[in-house]
Structures are given as C-alpha cells and as structure tokens.
C-alpha positions as CSV (number, residue, x, y, z in Angstrom):
1,X,49.8,-221.6,57.1
2,X,53.5,-220.4,57.2
3,X,54.8,-219.0,60.4
4,X,55.0,-215.2,60.3
5,X,57.8,-212.8,61.3
6,X,56.5,-209.3,62.0
7,X,58.9,-206.5,61.0
8,X,58.2,-202.9,61.9
9,X,59.9,-199.9,60.3
10,X,60.1,-196.2,61.4
11,X,59.3,-194.9,57.9
12,X,56.7,-196.3,55.5
13,X,59.1,-195.9,52.6
14,X,61.6,-198.3,54.3
15,X,58.9,-201.0,54.4
16,X,58.0,-200.4,50.8
17,X,61.6,-200.5,49.7
18,X,62.3,-203.7,51.6
19,X,59.2,-205.4,50.0
20,X,60.2,-204.2,46.6
21,X,63.8,-205.3,47.0
22,X,62.9,-208.8,48.2
23,X,60.5,-209.3,45.3
24,X,63.2,-208.2,42.8
25,X,65.7,-210.6,44.2
26,X,63.1,-213.4,44.2
27,X,62.6,-213.0,40.4
28,X,66.0,-214.7,40.0
29,X,64.6,-217.9,41.6
30,X,63.1,-218.8,38.2
31,X,66.7,-219.2,36.8
32,X,68.1,-220.9,39.9
33,X,68.7,-217.9,42.2
34,X,68.8,-218.2,45.9
35,X,65.4,-218.4,47.6
36,X,64.2,-215.2,49.2
37,X,62.0,-215.0,52.3
38,X,58.5,-214.1,51.1
39,X,56.5,-211.0,52.1
40,X,53.2,-212.4,53.1
41,X,51.4,-209.2,53.9
42,X,51.8,-205.5,54.2
43,X,49.0,-204.8,56.7
44,X,50.1,-201.3,57.7
45,X,52.4,-198.7,56.1
46,X,55.2,-199.4,58.5
47,X,54.7,-203.2,59.0
48,X,55.6,-206.2,56.9
49,X,54.6,-209.8,57.6
50,X,57.5,-212.0,56.4
51,X,57.8,-215.7,56.1
52,X,59.6,-217.1,59.2
53,X,62.5,-219.4,58.3
54,X,63.6,-222.0,60.9
55,X,67.4,-221.3,60.9
56,X,69.9,-224.1,61.5
57,X,73.6,-224.9,60.8
58,X,74.5,-225.5,57.2
59,X,75.6,-228.9,55.9
60,X,78.4,-228.9,53.3
61,X,75.9,-229.7,50.6
62,X,73.7,-226.7,51.6
63,X,76.7,-224.4,51.5
64,X,77.7,-225.5,48.0
65,X,74.1,-225.2,46.8
66,X,74.0,-221.7,48.2
67,X,77.2,-220.7,46.4
68,X,75.8,-221.9,43.1
69,X,72.4,-220.3,43.6
70,X,73.9,-217.0,44.6
71,X,75.8,-216.9,41.4
72,X,72.5,-217.3,39.6
73,X,71.0,-214.4,41.5
74,X,73.8,-212.2,40.6
75,X,73.5,-213.2,36.9
76,X,69.9,-211.9,36.8
77,X,71.5,-208.5,36.4
78,X,70.3,-204.9,36.9
79,X,69.5,-202.0,34.5
80,X,72.5,-199.9,35.5
81,X,75.2,-199.3,38.2
82,X,73.4,-198.4,41.4
83,X,70.0,-199.3,40.2
84,X,67.5,-199.9,43.0
85,X,64.7,-202.4,42.7
86,X,61.6,-201.7,40.6
87,X,59.0,-200.1,42.9
88,X,61.6,-198.5,45.1
89,X,60.0,-195.3,46.6
90,X,61.5,-192.1,45.4
91,X,59.6,-189.6,47.5
92,X,62.7,-188.9,49.6
93,X,65.2,-189.3,46.8
94,X,67.1,-192.4,45.9
95,X,68.3,-193.2,49.4
96,X,67.4,-195.9,51.9
97,X,67.1,-196.3,55.6
98,X,68.7,-194.4,58.5
99,X,72.1,-194.8,56.7
100,X,70.6,-192.9,53.7
101,X,72.5,-195.3,51.4
102,X,72.4,-193.8,47.9
103,X,71.3,-195.4,44.7
104,X,71.2,-194.0,41.2
105,X,68.6,-193.3,38.5
106,X,69.2,-194.3,34.9
107,X,69.9,-190.6,34.0
108,X,72.7,-190.2,36.5
109,X,74.2,-193.7,36.6
110,X,78.0,-193.9,36.2
111,X,79.3,-195.7,33.2
112,X,81.5,-198.1,35.2
113,X,81.5,-200.0,38.5
114,X,84.5,-198.1,39.6
115,X,82.9,-194.8,39.2
116,X,79.8,-196.0,41.0
117,X,81.7,-197.4,43.9
118,X,83.9,-194.4,44.2
119,X,81.1,-191.8,44.3
120,X,78.2,-193.7,45.9
121,X,79.9,-196.1,48.3
122,X,83.1,-194.2,49.2
123,X,82.9,-190.5,48.7
124,X,79.3,-190.1,49.8
125,X,79.8,-191.9,53.1
126,X,83.3,-190.4,53.8
127,X,82.0,-186.8,53.3
128,X,79.2,-187.5,55.8
129,X,81.6,-189.1,58.3
130,X,83.9,-186.0,57.9
131,X,80.9,-183.7,58.5
132,X,80.3,-185.6,61.8
133,X,84.0,-185.3,62.8
134,X,84.7,-189.0,62.3
135,X,87.6,-188.6,59.9
136,X,90.2,-185.8,59.8
137,X,91.5,-184.4,56.5
138,X,94.4,-186.8,56.3
139,X,92.2,-189.8,56.9
140,X,89.7,-188.7,54.3
141,X,92.5,-188.2,51.8
142,X,93.3,-191.9,52.0
143,X,89.8,-192.8,50.8
144,X,89.9,-190.1,48.2
145,X,93.0,-191.7,46.7
146,X,91.2,-195.1,46.6
147,X,88.2,-193.4,44.9
148,X,90.5,-191.8,42.3
149,X,92.0,-195.3,41.4
150,X,88.5,-196.7,41.1
151,X,87.4,-194.0,38.8
152,X,90.4,-194.3,36.5
153,X,90.0,-198.1,36.3
154,X,93.1,-199.0,38.1
155,X,91.1,-201.0,40.7
156,X,88.5,-202.3,38.3
157,X,87.9,-206.0,37.7
158,X,85.6,-208.2,35.6
159,X,82.4,-209.7,37.0
160,X,82.1,-213.4,37.4
161,X,81.5,-215.4,34.2
162,X,77.7,-215.6,34.3
163,X,77.3,-211.9,35.0
164,X,79.4,-210.8,32.0
165,X,79.9,-207.0,31.6
166,X,76.6,-205.9,33.1
167,X,75.9,-204.9,36.7
168,X,75.0,-207.8,38.9
169,X,71.8,-208.1,40.9
170,X,73.3,-208.0,44.3
171,X,71.7,-208.4,47.8
172,X,73.7,-205.4,49.1
173,X,73.7,-206.4,52.8
174,X,74.8,-210.0,52.6
175,X,76.4,-210.4,56.0
176,X,76.1,-213.8,57.7
177,X,73.0,-212.8,59.7
178,X,71.0,-212.3,56.5
179,X,71.8,-215.8,55.3
180,X,69.4,-218.4,56.9
181,X,70.0,-222.1,56.7
182,X,66.7,-223.9,56.7
183,X,66.5,-226.9,59.1
184,X,65.0,-228.8,56.2
185,X,68.4,-229.3,54.5
186,X,66.7,-230.3,51.2
187,X,66.1,-226.6,50.3
188,X,67.2,-226.6,46.6
189,X,69.1,-223.3,46.8
190,X,70.8,-224.2,50.1
191,X,69.9,-221.0,52.0
192,X,67.2,-218.4,52.2
193,X,68.0,-214.6,52.2
194,X,66.4,-211.8,54.2
195,X,66.9,-208.1,54.9
196,X,68.3,-206.9,51.5
197,X,69.5,-203.6,50.1
198,X,69.5,-204.8,46.5
199,X,70.9,-202.8,43.6
200,X,73.1,-203.1,40.5
201,X,76.6,-203.6,41.7
202,X,79.7,-205.9,41.5
203,X,79.1,-209.5,42.5
204,X,82.3,-209.5,44.5
205,X,80.8,-206.9,46.9
206,X,78.3,-209.5,48.2
207,X,81.0,-212.2,48.5
208,X,83.3,-209.8,50.4
209,X,80.5,-209.0,52.9
210,X,79.9,-212.7,53.5
211,X,83.6,-212.9,54.5
212,X,83.5,-209.8,56.8
213,X,81.5,-211.3,59.7
214,X,82.3,-215.0,59.3
215,X,79.7,-216.9,57.3
216,X,79.8,-220.7,58.2
217,X,81.4,-222.9,55.6
218,X,82.4,-219.8,53.6
219,X,85.1,-221.7,51.6
220,X,82.5,-224.2,50.4
221,X,80.1,-221.4,49.5
222,X,82.8,-219.7,47.4
223,X,83.9,-223.0,45.8
224,X,80.3,-223.6,44.8
225,X,80.0,-220.1,43.4
226,X,83.2,-220.3,41.4
227,X,82.2,-223.7,40.0
228,X,78.9,-222.2,38.8
229,X,80.2,-218.8,37.7
230,X,84.0,-218.5,37.4
231,X,85.4,-215.6,39.5
232,X,87.8,-213.2,37.9
233,X,91.5,-213.8,38.5
234,X,92.8,-212.1,41.7
235,X,89.4,-211.8,43.4
236,X,91.0,-212.8,46.7
237,X,93.2,-209.6,46.6
238,X,90.1,-207.4,46.1
239,X,88.1,-208.7,49.1
240,X,89.0,-205.7,51.4
241,X,88.4,-203.3,48.6
242,X,84.8,-204.4,48.3
243,X,84.5,-204.5,52.1
244,X,85.0,-200.7,52.2
245,X,81.3,-200.3,51.4
246,X,80.0,-202.1,54.6
247,X,82.9,-200.8,56.7
248,X,82.1,-197.2,55.9
249,X,78.5,-197.8,56.5
250,X,79.4,-199.1,60.0
251,X,81.7,-196.2,60.6
252,X,78.8,-193.8,59.8
253,X,76.3,-195.7,62.0
254,X,78.5,-196.9,64.9
255,X,82.1,-195.4,64.7
256,X,84.3,-197.2,67.2
257,X,86.7,-199.9,66.0
258,X,85.2,-199.8,62.5
259,X,87.0,-196.6,61.9
260,X,90.5,-198.1,62.1
261,X,89.3,-201.2,60.2
262,X,88.1,-199.1,57.3
263,X,91.3,-197.0,57.3
264,X,93.5,-200.1,57.3
265,X,91.6,-201.6,54.4
266,X,91.7,-198.3,52.4
267,X,95.4,-197.9,52.8
268,X,96.0,-201.2,51.1
269,X,94.5,-199.8,47.9
270,X,95.5,-196.1,48.1
C-alpha cells in the first residue's frame, strides 16, 4: 500500500478543485507529461488522501527528464485561456481558494493570452490590493500600463513549439516546493508535481515561477524543456513579466516585501 499524505481544506470546493486539477494534469502522463501525485481517496468533503512522495535532491538526469516531461504536460493543452480543469466546482463562481484566483468560462474567455493575463492575473488582483490599501493610485497605474501593453499585443509572445498557438495546460502554482524529486531517481518523468492550480495559460508562466523561488538545477530543467519543446526567442526577457502573477498573489495574501518586488518587475514592462 502507498504511504498517505492527509490534506485538509477549509472549504469542500477547494478539495474538489484540487482533486479535479490533479486528475486533469495527470491525463498528460499518457503522452509523456510529468507524473502527478495521485489522489487515493476523498473520505470527507474537506479531506483528501494523497500519495506521499519521498522527496530528495535531484540528479542532473532527473532535472533534464523533468524539463522534457513538463514540456509534454504543457503540450496537452486547454480548451481556452483561463480554462479550469474539468470537474472544477462552480457553486462559488470560477474562483479558487482563499486568494479567490479567477478562471474563465468558454463564454467569457479572452481571445488572447495577453488579454487573459491582463484582466485575470493583473487587473483583478491589483484592484483587490488597492481596495485593501496595498497600492496607491500611482502604483496601481504602473500595473495598468502593463495590462494595456498585454492587451494590445505589445508584450505577447509565442508558446513553446509543442504547444503551438493554443493555451498550454499549466500547473499554475509551480514553485519549487510543489516539485518533488523522488528518492528513486529512476522516475521516468524526473519529478512528481503536487498542489496545482491548473488552467489554460502560457507555458512561460510555469517556467517563470520555477525561477522565482529557486528550483534546484533550474538551468538543466530549462535546457531539457527547450530541447523537447523549443522556447520562443527572448523568453529570458519575459521571466519577470510572467512572475507578475505569483508576485501579485503574494502581495494580496502577505504584502510586505512582495509589494516592492512586484512594482519593480512591473516597471520593467510599463
């Protein structure tokens, strides 16, 4: 029997959303996508029993395999920009968790990634931060200029080669702590992923989040990804643009030093 990790949620919908999201990401394993920790049971509305992964330090080979398999996960695609996983609970609207991160329905999905990112990952959070007194008018205006440039396509960019023109199937919360390195280094996909907020987005957003909090052997991961699915020219110059999503989330939840970090990144693209 596999070891169990018990995860408890405050809201039953959060548990349902996590289970649905992990299952959606796991579908990509059939085409070489990164392995996803299994939901073993959902015994109570606010409880999930998850597969426990023995986490270690990655070898170079594991890091390369993870980069390649992540490219395959992204290539599995999504129905539209901002699409949540099938089975996502909609009783409280298309938002998730205490951050109330927004997603989109097919009916209101923007036509481009830039429009999605501007409205649902920048303006939505900035307005709520302003309402809390976190940004003043001048600071909010910096983000508004970035959003305008995203909407008009100035800051747009192609997806990696395997994804093509469609939305990628992204993990959505791919910081280093959600990437587990099995102590059995023979894991075919290199790593196992947990705690996702998956949706239809830009693949570079996941890669930017890997860089934000210091993933081990990141350069090898990115090289493996690029070898599997060629990244668009200039992707290195867009890392901080894509980091605006997790930075604004952290400003909303925690404030503090994340505020200046988010402003500094936004000024680069305003």
